[in-house]
N, C-alpha and C positions, 0 to 999 in steps of 0.2 A: 503495500499500499505504500501509496503518496505523503510526504508529510506534509501536512499543511501548516504553513507560516504566517507569521505576524510579524509585520516590523514597526515597529515604534520610533519613528526617528527616521521616514525612508526617504527624507530629502536633503538628508545632511551626509558626510563623508562615510560612514560606517553602513548610514543605511544604501547609498548609491551603489556601491562595492557588492555589499550584501546582494542586490539584485542582479546584479553583472553575473555573481556566483549563480545565482539562484536561475539563468536565462542559459548558463550551460546546463545545466543539469532539469530540465522543466520535468523529465521522464521519472524520477526521484520528487519533487518539489510542488506544493502548488500554493501560491502565493493567496492568502485568505484575507490578511488586513494589513492594509496603507497607513499610515499617520504622517502627520507633519505640524509642525507651530505655526509658521505661517505662508510658507511657501507654495502656496496655491497653484502658481504655474506649472511648476516640474509634479506636484504631487496629481496634478492633472495629466499633465503627461503619463507618470509613473501607472495611474490606474489605465489610459485607453493602451497602455500597453500588454498590462497583466490584469487585467478585469479579475480584481479581487471583489469579495461579497460585500467588503466592507471599506469606506473610506472614512478617516475621522480628522478633519481638521481643526487644531485646537482654537485659532481664533476665529471667535465668533462673527467678527466682520467679512469674515472669506468666505462664508457657509454657500449663503445663496450662487456665488460666482464657482463655487466647486459642482454644487448641487445640480445646477442649471447646465454646466458645460458634461456631466456625466450624467445626467438624465434620461438617453436612449439607452443604456446599459443597463444590465441588471444587477445595479451594486445601490447599495443602503448608504448615503453617505449622512453623518453625523458630525457634533463638533461640540469645542466645549471638553474640556479636561477631565469632567466625569466620563464622558463617552470613553475616553483613553482606557482607565478604568476598568469598562463595562465589556470592550469588544476582545481584551485577551482572555476572559473567562469562556469565552462563548465554545459551546461542542466542537465546532469545526475548526478549530484552533487546536494542532498539536505543541506547536513550540515557539516561543515568543521570543523576539530579538530585541531587546531593551538597548537602544540605539539613540537614545534622546542624552542629549546633555544637560548635567547639575543635578537640583535636588529632583527635578521636574519627574525625574525618573522612577523616584520610589515608590509612591501609590501607585504606577499598574505595575509596578514589579512586585509590592506586596499583593497585590488582586491577582496576578498571575500563580504566585504559587501557592495561595489559598485556592485558586483552583485547580491546583494539585498538575500544571503547564509546566513541561520543560523550559527552562528557561536562557538562552542565550545573552552571557550579559557582557554589555559593551560599556554600557552606563556606571563606569567605576565608584561615583558619588554612593550610589546605591547603598554599597558597600564599606564606604568611608563614615556615611551619615549613620547610618543603622546594620552593622555588619551582623551584631548578634542577633538581632530579630530576624532579620533574613536568612541568614543559615539556620536558624531553629525554623523557619518557618517549612525549608526546602525538606527536613529531616521528616518535621510534622505530617506535611501530607503528600511526601513523595516525588514531588518535582527535581529532575536532575537540576544544579545549578552550572552550566560549564562557561569557563571565561573565554571572550574574546578577545581580550587584550593579547599582543601579542605576548608581551613575558609572563604573564599569568598560564595562557596557552603552554608556552615553552613548559613551564614546569611544570604544568596540569600532564604533559604527553612523557616529560621525565619522571613521572612517578608512576605512570602505568605498572603494574605488579608488582610495586614496591610496598615494602611494611612500610606503615606509618612509623613506628617507632625508628625504623632504620634513620629517618631523614635527621641530618646534623644541622645543615640551615642553609634557604633558598638564596641566590646570588641572581639579584635583579639588575639586567644591566640598563642602562641609558645614553644616549647618544652623546649627551652634553650640550645638545640642542645647536642655536647659530652662534651663542656666544661664548661655547667653552673657551676656557683659557684668558678671558678679558679680565683687566683690571677692574677697581672700582671706578676709575676717574674714565675708563671708557666705556662702561656703563651708564654712566650719566648722560650720556651722549646719544643713548642708542635711541631707536622711535619705535612705535609698534610695528611700521613697515618692516626695518630690520627685523626685529620677533617673529614675523610671521614667515620667515623666509628659511624656512627648516633643511638641514642638508641632506636629509634620507629618506623623510616619510611625507608622507600628504594626509592632512587631516584639517579639521575643521578651525577658524580662528580660537576659539577657549582653547582648547586641547596643545595649540600650538604656541600659545602665549605660556599655557601651562608648563609645557616641556621647555621653552628658552629659560625660565625663571627655575626648573627641578620642581615644582609644584606638582607637576604633572606625577613624577617618579614619586614624590611625598605620598601622595593619591592612592599610589599603585602599593605603597610598602603596606601600608592599612588595610588594602583591600586583599593582599596576601596573606594577612597575618588569619582573615576569617572565611579566606576560600582554605587554605591548606591547614590551619589551625596550629600554626606557630606565635611562639614568643617575639617581643620587638629586638631583642638580641638575637634572635637566629632569622635575621631577613639583613642582607648584607646589598649595597648599591656599590656598582662598580660603572664607571664610566667607558663606552664601547665605543668608540666614533664608527669603525664602518658599521654598526646595524646588522651585522652578519649571525655573530650569538645572541639569541635572543633572552634567553636567562638559563640560566646551570640552579642544580641541585645538588648539595654535597651533600653524603652519607656517611656512616657512623666509621667503615671503615678506611674513610677518606677520598674513597673514590667519587669523581664529581661527572654528571652527567650535563649535556648540555643540547641545546635543540637549536638547530641551526637553518639558513635558509636567507635566500633571498629579502631584502625588505619591503615586501609587500601585507596586505594587513588583508586583501582576497585568503590571506592560506589560513590565518586561524578565524576567521569567517567561515569558511568552508568547513573545516575540522568541527568547529562548533555545532553548524547547521547539519550535518551528517554523521556526528558522534551517536554510537560508539564505531560505527564505520568509517575508514580514511578513504575519503573517495578522489579518484582521477583528475588532473586537473593540465591544462598545456599550459600553467603559467613558465615562465622563467624560470629556469634553473640555474643553481648557483654554482662555480666554477672554479675549484681551485687553487689552478693553474693559472687562472685568470687574476686573484687575491693577493698582492704582495703582502701582506701583513696584517695581522690582527691585533690592537694594542687594547690596553686598561692601563685606569688611572681611579686615583679614588677622587671623588666630588669635593668643590671647594665649599664645602657648606657655612663659610664664613661669609663669602660672598652672598651667594646662592641658600638664605637663608631658610628658604621655604620648605627645604628639605630636612632640617631641624626641628622647623616649625610640627610637622606630621609626625615625627619621631614623639616629640612633646605631648602631642594629641592624641597621640595611638599608648604611649606610656600611661596617661592620666584617664583616658577611658572614660563613659559618660556621655555627656553631649559637647564634649570638647571637641572633638573632631567635626563634629555638625557646625560648631559655631565658624572652625577655621574654615570649613568646606565654601559656607553663603560669605562669610566676610570675601575672601579668596573671588568668589565670583562677578561681587559688587567690585572687587578693585581690578579687575583684568576687564570689566567692562569698561571703567575708566578708563586706563592706559588704551584699549582701543580706540575709545573717545578722544586720545591727545589733551586727558586731563590731570592726571600726573604721571611722573615718572617711572624709570621700569624698577629701581631700587626705591620706591616709596613704599611699593608694594606690601613687602614683608612686614614693614613699622605698623603699617595701619591694619594687618590681619594680626598681630601679635599684641595692639592693642584691644580689638575687639575679642579675642581669646583671654583676655585678661580681667574686662569688664562682665561681658555678658553671665548671670546666673550660672552655676553650675550645677548640672544635676547627677546623683551618681548611677541611677538607674532609670534613663529616661522612656518613657513609654512613647508608643506612635503618636502621639496627641502631643505630647511634650517636644519629640523634634521638629515636628511641623510648628508649632510656636518659638522653638528656639530658631529655626530657620528664618521665619519673619522677624524674632526682634535684633538678630546678628544682622540681616539686611538692611534693618533700620538705621541701628545704630552704626554703621561703616557709611551708609550714606550722608547720616546727620556731620560723621566725621568730614568725607570730602567736602561735603558744602562749605565747613568750617574754614577749609584749608585757604 
């Protein structure tokens, strides 16, 4: 039987690449649901090509345009954030790819897991904000939680067939982004245009800025803790500029497994959608004879302070990662609007983490309230600068 797929965030970088994967495997998959936040034009184009049963545009002001454009097809068009949480629970959905960016992915992921759906998780903020809740729901309702991030997919693959107690540590690789090796004085001059010029990966604006600041790697550290049950001290970050080794696992006997390949997000997307099968592809292959060197170095956490903040949030726990994530989303948006400088972002995030009320054991409602409070505080800080 074909797997029926719901893609949350189909117009973003991960979503569009996922559709490319599904297009090559139409004998194995049916697209059941497509959703987007505001990009109505691309959503309509995708719906015309794949003809899903449901389409959701979160921005209610664009609902009429999407509905009218698809009126001649057997597609039910819905709108609003509540609709996103409802479509993932439908009987016609087997696997949900959560490719939304930021906190907005939390509630639909919760709904999918509570409905017992398999979730291919590309929305790392969901585990950053509510890792304990998400992993508990996966166990309670039986849905597989398969990572899509290239680093976590690599670890997931390296752990296949291994005993959990044989794992000594996880080694997450990071490209270092476009600013690797820059001094603080040099970083004072960079713009968001510079930050968006990633050397290896094609990603959306928010993720690309996070990569440049190493916040993306910090979020991945927290994500790895929940996906694989590791302690903070068992998760190491190593800069690997070539992005060929996607991550590694070190075992109790001292041996290390590494998952390698060209830097192409379609590979981990395909692996997650096809799991537990490994599907064939015609994607480019890595050639050892064409690669002259693979290099590694420690991340500079004094200049790229976001990584240190993420470790702090992970060690403290509670709602602190939620506070950090919300503040980061706000400052990244401000940086993209040229309202603050690159080096200003960590200080603002740190102040939010020190100010917003800490909750040791937050509920889902606490996460939502914390997110709103941290965003409001951060925006007020920015307006007073």
